[in-house]
C-alpha positions in Angstrom: 0.0 0.0 0.0 2.9 2.4 0.8 4.4 1.7 -2.6 1.2 2.7 -4.4 0.8 5.8 -2.3 4.4 6.8 -3.1 3.9 6.3 -6.8 0.7 8.4 -6.7 2.5 11.3 -4.9 5.3 11.3 -7.4 2.8 11.3 -10.3 0.9 14.2 -8.9 4.0 16.2 -8.2 5.3 15.6 -11.7 1.9 16.4 -13.3 1.7 19.8 -11.5 5.2 20.8 -12.3 6.5 20.8 -8.7 9.8 19.2 -9.9 10.2 21.5 -12.9 8.2 22.9 -15.7 5.2 20.8 -16.7 5.0 19.1 -20.1 2.5 21.0 -22.3 0.5 18.7 -24.6 0.3 19.4 -28.3 -2.0 18.2 -31.0 -2.3 18.8 -34.7 -5.1 17.8 -37.1 -5.3 18.4 -40.8 -6.0 17.2 -44.3 -3.5 16.3 -47.0 -4.3 16.3 -50.7 -2.3 14.0 -52.9 -2.6 11.3 -55.7 -4.5 9.0 -53.4 -7.1 11.7 -52.7 -7.8 13.5 -49.4 -6.1 11.9 -46.4 -6.6 13.0 -42.8 -3.4 13.7 -40.8 -3.0 13.9 -37.0 -0.2 14.1 -34.5 0.0 14.3 -30.7 2.9 15.0 -28.4 4.3 17.2 -25.7 6.6 20.2 -25.2 8.9 20.9 -22.3 11.1 23.9 -22.8 13.1 23.5 -26.1 12.3 19.8 -26.4 9.3 18.6 -28.4 8.2 15.0 -28.8 5.5 14.2 -31.4 3.9 11.0 -32.8 2.2 11.1 -36.2 -1.0 9.0 -36.3 
């Protein structure tokens, strides 16, 4: 039980930015026009300072 409580406390502190700047979520939706027709595009990620991590879906 103490392990779960410790993990919850760390997760809450990291989520609110108590240990540094919080990670800002990013999202991008769009349409792409090409030889195959109209294709939807999407990406999600996070930004923390100068570092951005993104995943194209």
